[in-house]
N, C-alpha and C positions, 0 to 999 in steps of 0.2 A: 926882675918880675916879682910882683907881690905873691906871697905864699898861696893864696886862693887860686891864682891863675896857674901856678906851677903844678897843681894837683891834677893827675890824669882822671878822666871820666871813667866810671866803672863800666865793665862790659855790659851790664844790664841796661845801661843808658841806651845802647844801640839796638837792642833786640826788641824794642817797642815798634809800633807801626810808624811808617814814614811820616805821616801827617803830624804825629806827636813829636817825633824826633826833630823834624824841620823847625817847628816852633821853638823847641827847647835848645836848638843849636845857636840861636841868637844870643850874643854876648859871650859865647865860648871862644876859645883861642885855638886857631889852627897854626901849627908849627911845622916847619921843614928844616931839619938839620942836614946840611949837605957839606961836601968838601969845600964849598965856597964860603960857608958860614951859616948862621942861623937867621931865618926870616920868619916872621909871624904876623898874624893879624887877627883882629876881633871879627867874628862872623856877624854881619849886619843884614844879610839877605840870603834866603834859602828857599828852594822849591821842592815840594814832595812829589814823588812819582810812585803811584800805587801799584800793587801787584795784580789788581783786577779792576775792570771797568774804567781804565784810564788809557784812552787811545794814544796818548802822547808818550807813554812809558815804553822803554826799550824791551821790557819784559813781556809784552803782550803776546808775542809769538813763541814764548818759551825760551829756554837756554840756547844760546848760539856761541860761536867762538868769540864774537864781539862782546856779548853781554854776560858771559859766564860769571864774572865777579859779582853781578847783581844778585846772584843766587847763593852767594856765600852767607854765612851768619853775619848779622849786624856787627859793625865794628871793623869792616874792611873798606879799602878804597876801590872805587870803580872809576877808572880814568879811560876816556874814549876820545876819538878824533871826530870832529864835526866839520862838515864842508871840505874835508880833505886838507884842512889847514890848521885848525885850532884844537887844543886839548881842553876837556872839561873834567872837573874833579867832583865826584859824588861820594857821600858817606853811605855805605850800604846799611840798611836797617832791617829790622824784623828777624824772624827765625831763618835758619838755613833752608833754602829752597823756595822762599816766598817771592823773591824777585822784586824787591822794593828798595828805593834809594832816595837820597836827598841831594840835589844839585846845590853846590855852594855858589851863589851868584855874586856876592860882594863881600869884601873885607875892609876893615879900617886898619891900615898898617900900624904895627906895634913895635916890632924889632926888625933891624936889618934894612932900614929904609934906603941907605946908599946902595946896598946890594940889589934891592928891588928896582931902584932907578936904573942901575947899570944893566940889569936884565931886560927891562922894558924899553929903555931909551926914550921914554915919553913921560910926561907928567901924570897921566891918568894911570895909576898903578894897579888898583884892585877893584875898579868899578866895572864889573862884568866877569863872567865865568872864565873866559879865555885869558883876560888880562891878569886875573889873580893867579892863575896857573903859571903863566909866564913869569910874573913877579916873584912867586915863591920858588920857581925852578922845579915844579912838579913835572915828571916825565911819564911817558907811556909805560915805562918799566915799573912804575909804582902801582899799576893796576893790580888789584888783588892783594896788596900788602895789608898786613894787620896794622890798624891805626894806633894801637897803644904800645907796640913793641918795635917799631921800625923808625925810619927817618921822618915819617909823617905822624904827628900826634895831635890829639885833641885834648885840650886842657880845660879845667873847670871854668876859668874866667869869672864873669859876673852875670848870673841869670838876669834876664830883662823882665821887669814887671809887666803884667798884661796891658796896662794903660799905655805903655810905650810901644806896643807891638801893632803893626798894621798887617792887614791880610787882604789879598786880592787875587786876580787871575795871574797865571804864569805868563812869562814874557818869551817871545821868540819861537812860539810853537804855532802850528796851524790846526791841531786837533786838541780837544779837551780844554778849550779856552774858557768854558763856563765853570770849570772847577776852581774854586778859590784856594789854591794850594801854594801860593807864594806868601812868605812871611818876611817882614822887614822891620827894622827899628825906625819908627817914625822920625822924620826930620834929619836922618843921618845923611851927610853929603855924599857918601860913597855908594848909596843904593842906585839902582837903575832908574832911569827917567822915562 
C-alpha cells in the first residue's frame, strides 16, 4: 500500500459535522484486520445523518441501547442491524453527545479481494452498505470500537477533488429524502444505482 494510504487520519478529522466528514471520507481507505486476514477498500459513496432536523437519523429520539455509539466522540464505529438481517457500518462524527454519523454505502475493493469473495460468495462485493460489511467481515461486536486503534481503521488514501464528487438524496430511506446528504465519486462502478 502506498505511504499516503497507510497514514491514519487524525482524530480531528472525525470531530467535524457529519456532512463535512461524509464528503471528505471519499477516497479514504477502510481497513479491517481480522484473524482471516486483511481486507480493505476505497470509500466511494457515503451518506451523512445529522444530529438535528434529520427525520431519517437514528439519533432523533436521543440515545438508546441500539444507537448509543452514535453519541460517542467522532472516530468510533456505529454498527447496527437493519431489517433483522443485515449489518451497516457508520463512522461516528462530531463531538461526543452530538449523535451524528456517516453511513458507508460503497467501497472499491483494494486488498484482500479473495477473502472478500469467499465471505460474500457473490461477485458484487462492496456495492451497498450490507455487502461491504459482509465482504470486510465487520461484525456487531465492532459497534463502538475506536477506528484508529482497533481492527477497523480509516487511512488517508487519496482525497477526491470537488469536480469528481457527486451529491444527491440518500438511498433506501422513507423520510428526509429531500436532504442532499449522499456523496459519491462520479462514474465509479461500485456506487449505488
